[in-house]
C-alpha positions in Angstrom: 25.0 53.8 38.0 28.5 54.3 38.5 28.2 58.4 39.1 25.2 58.4 41.2 27.4 55.8 43.9 30.4 58.4 43.2 28.2 61.4 44.1 26.5 59.8 47.1 30.1 59.6 48.5 31.2 63.0 47.2 27.9 64.1 49.3 28.3 61.9 52.3 32.1 62.3 52.5 35.1 64.7 51.2 37.4 62.5 51.5 38.5 62.7 47.4 41.2 59.7 48.5 38.1 56.9 48.9 36.9 58.2 45.1 40.8 58.0 43.4 40.5 54.5 44.9 37.7 53.5 43.9 38.0 55.1 40.3 41.8 53.5 39.6 40.0 50.0 41.4 37.1 49.9 38.7 39.9 51.0 35.3 41.4 47.6 36.9 38.7 45.2 36.9 37.2 46.6 33.3 41.7 45.2 32.1 40.9 42.3 34.2 37.7 41.1 33.0 38.9 40.8 29.3 42.4 38.9 31.3 40.3 35.9 32.4 37.7 35.9 29.2 40.5 34.4 27.6 40.9 32.4 30.0 38.0 30.9 29.7 37.0 30.6 26.6 34.7 28.4 27.1 32.5 30.1 29.8 31.6 33.6 29.8 33.1 36.5 32.3 31.1 38.6 34.4 30.8 41.2 37.1 28.6 40.3 40.3 25.6 42.9 40.9 26.4 45.0 43.0 28.3 48.2 43.9 30.0 46.1 47.4 29.6 42.0 46.0 32.0 40.3 47.8 33.9 39.0 44.9 33.9 40.8 41.0 33.9 38.1 38.9 32.7 35.2 38.7 32.5 32.6 35.1 30.2 31.0 34.4 29.2 27.6 32.5 26.0 27.3 30.0 23.8 26.0 31.7 24.3 29.6 34.2 25.9 27.7 37.0 29.1 29.1 38.8 32.7 27.1 37.8 35.1 30.0 39.1 34.9 33.1 41.3 38.2 36.0 40.8 38.0 38.4 43.8 40.7 41.8 42.6 43.1 43.9 44.6 43.8 46.3 43.1 47.7 47.5 44.5 49.6 51.3 44.0 52.9 49.0 44.6 55.5 46.7 42.4 54.8 42.9 42.6 57.8 42.9 45.2 57.0 45.5 46.9 56.0 44.3 50.3 56.4 39.8 51.4 52.8 39.5 51.8 49.1 41.4 49.8 46.3 41.4 52.6 42.7 41.4 51.7 39.9 41.4 54.2 38.4 38.6 55.8 35.3 38.7 54.9 35.8 37.9 51.8 37.8 34.5 53.3 34.7 33.7 55.7 32.7 34.5 52.1 34.8 31.8 50.5 35.0 29.9 53.5 30.6 29.6 53.5 29.7 29.2 49.7 32.4 26.7 49.4 31.0 24.8 51.9 26.9 24.9 50.5 28.2 24.2 46.8 32.2 23.7 46.1 33.6 26.2 43.4 37.3 28.0 42.8 38.2 31.0 44.4 40.7 33.0 43.2 42.2 36.1 44.9 43.8 38.6 42.7 46.5 41.0 43.0 47.0 44.1 40.2 50.7 45.5 40.8 50.1 48.4 39.2 53.9 50.6 38.7 55.7 47.0 37.2 52.2 46.0 35.8 52.1 42.3 37.2 49.1 40.1 38.3 49.3 37.9 41.2 46.6 35.5 41.6 46.0 32.8 44.7 44.1 30.1 45.0 42.1 29.3 48.1 42.1 25.7 49.1 39.7 24.4 51.4 42.3 23.4 54.9 45.1 25.3 53.2 47.4 27.1 55.9 48.5 29.7 53.4 47.9 32.7 54.9 48.1 34.5 58.5 45.6 36.5 60.3 45.6 39.6 61.4 45.2 43.4 61.7 45.5 46.4 58.5 44.2 49.3 56.9 43.4 51.3 53.8 45.4 54.3 54.7 44.7 56.3 51.3 41.0 55.7 52.2 41.4 56.8 56.2 39.4 53.2 57.1 39.9 52.3 60.6 42.1 49.0 61.4 40.1 45.9 60.7 40.7 41.8 60.1 42.8 41.1 57.3 44.2 37.8 55.6 47.8 37.8 54.7 49.7 35.1 52.3 53.4 35.7 51.1 53.6 36.6 47.4 56.5 33.4 47.6 52.8 31.1 48.1 50.9 33.4 44.4 51.9 32.4 40.7 52.1 35.4 38.3 49.8 35.1 35.6 50.2 36.4 32.1 49.2 38.3 30.0 49.9 40.8 26.6 48.8 44.9 26.7 
């Protein structure tokens, strides 16, 4: 399935950076899924269905209820490179909508591969720990879009063993 998806992108685009970026992110998702599984031994950690799901992981209890959702952003940086890290504003709107309907916990993760640091930020209703602005993924040659910027000083590091 992933191969079919990648091939469809190759046929539609000559953007090798996008292919490399998606492959990089997929590999990190497998790594982080194991970390989340270790963090939630009483629940099941699964990928959201669909290639372009708004969030990557959901933690499900024994009754099938989603108790926590995680979004992973993989970055080719050291964890202290920037004072803020960003994600698309659509993901913030998803969280706000889901919380209003179902409650739950939502965490954004950044895996900084150069120093192998996994940073986390727990979204909470009525938080003001972020700013809105414009940003883009230059590797994918994307147009600027609305983004959410979170200070790294508002994040915490998730410890794990390789």
